[in-house]
Wavefront OBJ file of the C-alpha trace (Angstrom):
o trace
v 0.000 0.000 0.000
v 1.136 3.492 -0.777
v 2.013 5.603 2.233
v -0.548 8.264 3.127
v 0.965 11.697 2.629
v 1.299 13.752 5.803
v -1.124 16.661 6.123
v 0.422 20.024 5.352
v 1.493 21.947 8.459
v 0.202 25.427 9.108
v 2.787 28.174 8.828
v 4.097 29.443 12.162
v 2.290 32.386 13.667
v 4.171 35.662 13.419
v 5.624 36.991 16.666
v 4.837 40.574 15.651
v 1.548 42.325 15.040
v 1.151 42.857 11.270
v -1.085 45.866 11.984
v 1.779 47.776 13.619
v 3.631 50.093 11.229
v 7.201 49.186 10.405
v 9.518 51.581 12.182
v 13.291 51.985 12.005
v 15.268 50.130 14.616
v 17.166 53.151 15.925
v 14.456 55.769 15.827
v 14.826 58.551 18.446
v 12.559 57.146 21.141
v 12.139 58.696 24.544
v 14.111 55.837 26.110
v 17.083 56.435 23.822
v 16.962 60.193 24.287
v 16.777 59.964 28.079
v 19.530 57.346 28.098
v 21.816 59.546 26.020
v 20.916 62.609 28.063
v 21.568 61.217 31.514
v 24.450 59.021 30.384
v 26.103 62.042 28.771
v 25.483 64.144 31.874
v 27.080 61.474 34.073
v 30.064 61.238 31.737
v 30.564 65.021 31.625
v 30.188 65.334 35.393
v 32.699 62.523 35.904
v 35.218 64.122 33.545
v 34.856 67.493 35.259
v 35.210 65.961 38.704
v 38.317 63.996 37.701
v 39.830 67.087 36.124
v 39.203 69.178 39.231
v 40.662 66.499 41.502
v 43.692 66.195 39.224
v 44.296 69.954 39.365
v 43.890 70.023 43.129
v 46.267 67.083 43.485
v 48.867 68.689 41.227
v 48.588 71.905 43.196
v 48.930 70.113 46.525
v 51.966 68.156 45.349
v 53.558 71.318 43.981
v 53.020 73.147 47.239
v 54.436 70.225 49.203
v 57.544 70.065 47.024
v 58.197 73.820 47.175
v 57.496 74.275 50.878
v 59.340 71.558 52.765
v 59.018 71.637 56.555
v 62.824 71.819 56.906
v 65.903 73.132 55.139
v 69.578 72.308 55.067
v 71.883 75.091 56.238
v 75.697 74.524 56.455
v 75.268 70.770 56.515
v 72.641 70.840 59.244
v 68.851 70.250 58.926
v 66.743 73.063 60.367
v 62.882 73.042 60.641
v 60.935 75.807 58.856
v 57.543 75.262 60.564
v 56.475 75.088 64.165
v 54.973 71.617 63.844
v 58.198 70.069 62.442
v 60.549 69.351 65.339
v 64.025 68.049 64.599
v 66.576 67.007 67.263
v 69.543 69.342 67.663
v 71.840 66.359 67.924
v 71.510 62.659 67.485
v 72.239 59.747 65.312
v 71.362 59.515 61.632
v 68.460 57.156 62.305
v 66.884 59.567 64.770
v 67.222 62.420 62.298
v 65.727 60.260 59.512
v 62.736 59.327 61.647
v 62.114 62.985 62.569
v 62.289 64.091 58.915
v 59.929 61.236 57.902
v 57.457 62.316 60.595
v 57.520 65.880 59.318
v 56.920 64.726 55.726
v 54.088 62.418 56.807
v 52.401 65.237 58.689
v 52.719 67.527 55.684
v 51.236 64.798 53.447
v 48.263 64.400 55.796
v 47.636 68.139 55.661
v 47.745 68.041 51.851
v 45.276 65.098 51.723
v 42.884 66.832 54.115
v 42.989 69.961 52.003
v 42.461 67.886 48.848
v 39.472 66.081 50.405
v 37.879 69.340 51.515
v 38.272 70.925 48.073
v 36.988 67.769 46.361
v 33.854 67.753 48.524
v 33.156 71.377 47.676
v 33.716 70.596 43.987
v 31.379 67.577 44.207
v 28.693 69.701 45.881
v 28.962 72.377 43.213
v 28.849 69.837 40.371
v 25.861 68.107 41.990
v 23.896 71.371 42.122
v 24.785 72.118 38.505
v 23.914 68.548 37.446
v 20.521 68.638 39.198
v 19.661 72.038 37.706
v 20.747 70.974 34.229
v 18.930 67.637 34.556
v 15.747 69.368 35.738
v 15.863 71.766 32.809
v 16.561 69.024 30.264
v 13.915 66.697 31.707
v 11.386 69.533 31.489
v 12.378 70.098 27.886
v 12.056 66.408 27.018
v 8.745 66.008 28.851
v 7.245 69.353 27.773
v 5.034 67.603 25.171
v 3.262 65.849 28.069
v 2.316 69.248 29.478
v 0.969 70.258 26.101
v -1.062 67.052 25.898
v -2.414 67.630 29.419
v -3.431 71.219 28.683
v -5.204 70.146 25.519
v -7.001 67.376 27.407
v -8.212 69.904 29.990
v -9.494 72.194 27.264
v -11.265 69.269 25.634
v -12.804 68.419 29.022
v -14.440 71.851 28.843
v -16.295 70.739 25.654
v -13.780 72.392 23.334
v -13.549 69.418 20.998
v -12.046 71.550 18.242
v -8.698 71.694 20.058
v -5.843 69.554 18.725
v -2.334 68.923 20.004
v -0.597 68.845 16.606
v 2.711 67.961 18.218
v 5.857 68.514 16.176
v 9.225 66.944 16.777
v 10.861 63.533 16.510
v 8.790 60.429 15.878
v 8.931 59.141 19.450
v 6.421 57.737 21.931
v 5.092 61.161 22.890
v 4.338 62.070 19.279
v 2.577 58.715 18.857
v 0.481 59.488 21.943
v -0.338 62.991 20.677
v -1.291 61.728 17.205
v -3.474 58.991 18.712
v -5.137 61.561 20.966
v -5.815 63.831 17.985
v -7.399 60.944 16.082
v -9.589 60.150 19.072
v -10.655 63.803 19.277
v -11.588 63.725 15.590
v -13.858 60.747 16.184
v -15.348 62.316 19.314
v -16.023 65.590 17.548
v -17.773 63.782 14.707
v -19.815 61.774 17.209
v -20.851 64.830 19.242
v -21.636 66.785 16.090
v -23.851 63.947 14.895
v -25.510 63.831 18.325
v -26.208 67.566 18.307
v -27.586 67.324 14.792
v -29.809 64.436 15.855
v -31.051 66.344 18.907
v -31.872 69.373 16.771
v -33.708 67.284 14.175
v -35.508 65.250 16.818
v -36.523 68.447 18.590
v -38.295 69.619 15.450
v -39.611 66.308 14.147
v -41.000 65.153 17.483
v -42.338 68.405 18.880
v -44.199 69.531 15.781
v -46.669 66.595 15.425
v -47.279 66.549 19.172
v -48.033 70.274 19.156
v -50.400 69.785 16.195
v -52.183 66.937 17.992
v -52.542 69.038 21.134
v -54.013 71.942 19.147
v -56.510 69.702 17.346
v -57.599 68.066 20.589
v -58.011 71.426 22.338
v -60.106 72.737 19.439
v -62.234 69.587 19.536
v -62.730 69.865 23.302
v -63.738 73.514 22.966
v -66.749 72.500 20.868
v -69.753 72.584 23.242
v -71.798 70.409 20.925
v -69.430 67.442 21.006
v -70.818 64.240 22.553
v -69.769 63.415 26.084
v -68.055 60.227 24.951
v -65.919 62.115 22.428
v -65.062 64.762 25.001
v -63.943 62.082 27.432
v -61.896 60.421 24.690
v -60.406 63.793 23.763
v -59.376 64.450 27.363
v -57.739 61.024 27.553
v -55.882 61.601 24.291
v -54.861 65.096 25.433
v -53.417 63.682 28.657
v -51.581 61.025 26.651
v -50.261 63.670 24.254
v -49.123 65.841 27.169
v -47.318 62.859 28.632
v -45.599 62.247 25.297
v -44.536 65.904 25.156
v -43.037 65.606 28.628
v -41.190 62.477 27.578
v -39.783 64.141 24.458
v -38.761 67.272 26.364
v -37.096 65.135 29.019
v -35.193 63.054 26.483
v -33.972 66.119 24.614
v -32.956 67.869 27.825
v -31.157 64.730 28.988
v -29.241 64.558 25.709
v -28.258 68.240 25.871
v -27.298 68.259 29.546
v -24.817 65.382 29.196
v -22.313 67.902 27.756
v -20.418 70.527 29.703
v -21.921 74.000 30.005
v -19.890 76.398 27.855
v -21.734 79.686 28.508
v -21.974 80.280 32.245
v -23.602 83.135 34.150
v -24.041 83.849 37.878
v -27.075 81.961 39.162
v -28.399 82.031 42.736
v -29.586 78.599 43.850
v -31.907 80.238 46.388
v -33.708 82.084 43.591
v -33.791 78.951 41.439
v -35.284 76.907 44.282
v -37.885 79.615 45.012
v -39.026 79.615 41.374
v -39.388 75.829 41.433
v -41.425 76.017 44.655
v -43.708 78.674 43.156
v -44.433 76.432 40.158
v -45.307 73.469 42.383
v -47.124 75.361 45.122
v -50.577 74.504 43.760
v -49.800 70.814 43.346
v -48.358 70.673 46.869
v -51.492 72.260 48.353
v -53.697 69.830 46.445
v -51.790 66.886 47.916
v -51.629 68.397 51.410
v -47.822 68.686 51.377
v -46.151 71.567 53.198
v -43.065 73.096 51.554
v -40.667 74.749 53.995
v -37.007 75.524 54.572
v -34.601 78.463 54.655
v -32.748 79.349 51.486
v -29.552 81.338 51.909
v -27.857 82.940 48.873
v -25.603 80.483 47.026
v -24.342 81.869 43.714
v -22.790 79.510 41.157
v -21.646 79.874 37.548
v -23.939 77.959 35.239
v -27.078 77.841 33.120
v -30.100 79.162 34.982
v -32.675 77.181 32.984
v -30.925 73.858 33.558
v -30.282 74.578 37.244
v -33.945 75.440 37.676
v -34.747 72.081 36.103
v -32.714 70.365 38.857
v -34.657 72.107 41.619
v -37.982 71.615 39.823
v -37.439 67.881 39.308
v -36.283 67.282 42.884
v -39.114 69.254 44.484
v -41.647 67.712 42.088
v -40.540 64.187 43.010
v -40.575 65.107 46.696
v -44.174 66.367 46.413
v -45.503 63.509 44.310
v -43.797 60.673 46.191
v -44.931 61.693 49.657
v -47.226 60.427 52.397
v -51.002 60.877 52.012
v -51.365 63.056 55.121
v -49.218 65.581 56.987
v -46.389 65.369 54.485
v -43.712 67.991 54.086
v -40.859 68.933 51.784
v -37.877 70.907 53.061
v -35.804 72.883 50.541
v -32.619 74.609 51.746
v -29.666 76.280 50.044
v -26.308 77.270 51.526
v -22.602 77.560 50.812
v -20.317 75.029 52.425
v -16.551 74.481 51.984
v -16.405 76.567 48.817
v -19.418 74.841 47.237
v -23.062 75.723 46.782
v -25.418 73.150 48.266
v -29.079 72.491 47.491
v -30.814 70.016 49.809
v -34.325 68.658 49.217
v -35.669 66.302 51.874
v -39.177 64.933 52.216
v -41.391 62.534 54.031
v -42.550 59.516 52.104
v -42.333 55.751 51.826
v -39.293 53.939 53.169
v -36.661 53.594 50.448
v -34.132 50.747 50.809
v -30.526 51.890 50.479
v -29.786 49.303 47.789
v -32.436 50.843 45.505
v -31.058 54.405 45.634
v -28.845 54.023 42.555
v -31.729 52.632 40.497
v -33.708 55.839 41.014
v -31.218 57.775 38.870
v -31.578 55.424 35.890
v -33.895 56.573 33.062
v -37.438 55.181 33.249
v -36.777 53.646 36.676
v -38.840 54.253 39.780
v -39.076 52.638 43.164
v -40.373 49.118 42.540
v -41.285 50.119 38.956
v -38.968 49.706 35.991
v -40.997 51.277 33.195
v -43.473 54.029 32.742
v -46.971 53.234 33.808
v -47.686 55.816 36.479
v -49.309 59.208 36.246
v -46.601 60.718 38.436
v -44.095 61.326 35.652
v -42.112 59.823 32.825
v -39.239 58.462 34.923
v -36.592 60.938 33.774
v -36.603 63.537 36.538
v -33.670 62.275 38.612
v -31.743 61.219 35.504
v -31.997 64.753 34.153
v -31.055 66.243 37.537
v -27.934 64.092 37.784
v -26.961 64.817 34.180
v -27.347 68.586 34.642
v -25.365 68.483 37.888
v -22.523 66.643 36.157
v -22.586 69.120 33.291
v -21.977 71.887 35.846
v -19.076 70.006 37.452
v -21.132 69.003 40.504
v -22.860 65.919 41.781
v -26.102 64.780 43.385
v -26.344 62.297 46.252
v -29.489 60.609 47.536
v -29.783 59.118 51.013
v -32.725 57.371 52.703
v -34.304 59.497 55.382
v -34.959 57.953 58.755
v -38.690 57.331 59.014
v -39.237 57.327 55.254
v -38.526 59.569 52.314
v -35.288 60.794 50.795
v -32.651 63.449 51.297
v -31.340 64.731 47.942
v -28.117 66.760 48.194
v -26.788 68.688 45.179
v -23.294 70.223 45.417
v -22.002 72.596 42.757
v -18.677 74.448 42.545
v -18.859 78.177 43.150
l 1 2 3 4 5 6 7 8 9 10 11 12 13 14 15 16 17 18 19 20 21 22 23 24 25 26 27 28 29 30 31 32 33 34 35 36 37 38 39 40 41 42 43 44 45 46 47 48 49 50 51 52 53 54 55 56 57 58 59 60 61 62 63 64 65 66 67 68 69 70 71 72 73 74 75 76 77 78 79 80 81 82 83 84 85 86 87 88 89 90 91 92 93 94 95 96 97 98 99 100 101 102 103 104 105 106 107 108 109 110 111 112 113 114 115 116 117 118 119 120 121 122 123 124 125 126 127 128 129 130 131 132 133 134 135 136 137 138 139 140 141 142 143 144 145 146 147 148 149 150 151 152 153 154 155 156 157 158 159 160 161 162 163 164 165 166 167 168 169 170 171 172 173 174 175 176 177 178 179 180 181 182 183 184 185 186 187 188 189 190 191 192 193 194 195 196 197 198 199 200 201 202 203 204 205 206 207 208 209 210 211 212 213 214 215 216 217 218 219 220 221 222 223 224 225 226 227 228 229 230 231 232 233 234 235 236 237 238 239 240 241 242 243 244 245 246 247 248 249 250 251 252 253 254 255 256 257 258 259 260 261 262 263 264 265 266 267 268 269 270 271 272 273 274 275 276 277 278 279 280 281 282 283 284 285 286 287 288 289 290 291 292 293 294 295 296 297 298 299 300 301 302 303 304 305 306 307 308 309 310 311 312 313 314 315 316 317 318 319 320 321 322 323 324 325 326 327 328 329 330 331 332 333 334 335 336 337 338 339 340 341 342 343 344 345 346 347 348 349 350 351 352 353 354 355 356 357 358 359 360 361 362 363 364 365 366 367 368 369 370 371 372 373 374 375 376 377 378 379 380 381 382 383 384 385 386 387 388 389 390 391 392 393 394 395 396 397 398 399 400 401 402 403 404 405 406 407 408 409 410 411
């Protein structure tokens, strides 16, 4: 029988990513530049230090050779310094030992002087090396500062900013180019979102407004049958609910971005306006609205900030106890921040369900719309507007039932 041929083997997998661009082996990367910089600095500092020590040593040896601690006069050895003591008489060995002691002492003095000068030279070179290294490191890493500044400007909704970093093709330029590409995609996405919001605002509001007008005209006809009037009222309520849902969705989409145009807004005034709008509804439900509102001025959009207060107070009024309920609205400044607090009586809210209340279309023990209390976007819009102003909103269960909503905004 003929031997069965072996199945062909698959080629080995490449150890490199074929999507990565081919780059030269010795391109000027940050690692190579920093290595050359600090290696060159160490080499230069070492050469300077060795040169200074060599000069100091040569000077010390020259001084030692020219200024001996003794001299020979008429065949006798006489000391020239007070610390070199030679015997007036004695054997040759005694004289040799005394001269050796004088030379050793002079050598110790020269070494001490050399050590002291070398330490001063090392200190001076260290200061120069640190200053030069700090300056060079700042120069090498300056593109990171440029990237950071651009990122901060982009965080303020200025998506038109670009880094456009020039220089060698190193890791920092790769990071800057990648960041610019990401900004291009983000700008296109946000532009498309804004265009969609504008189109949706027109396309969705117009038919709802037409339906509301037709229903109101129909209901104004005194000769219409009772059944049709009741149907018209039901359809009008449904249409109004749809308008609220559309307005909430559009506001939620707009408020997810940062606020570019800011003006001074007093949270106390904003809260008072929201209370005035809900005063009638609160009286109808038997809910008392109270609280002291101190001035708390922030920089932001007054319409959106009023929406925060309106949504919080509206929820506090609607989700309250049937009898003897109250809503407390206070404003103050605390630790450099403006604070709006809305607390109310109401049903007991478990702590683990607090986060769900801020999700769109979520209510306590209800996940979708189906209640006449709202469309389920109030707290979502409030949180989104607070984030757009650089603040945050925190909800906590109140002891005895109800919630405490705390909004903090930077002044």
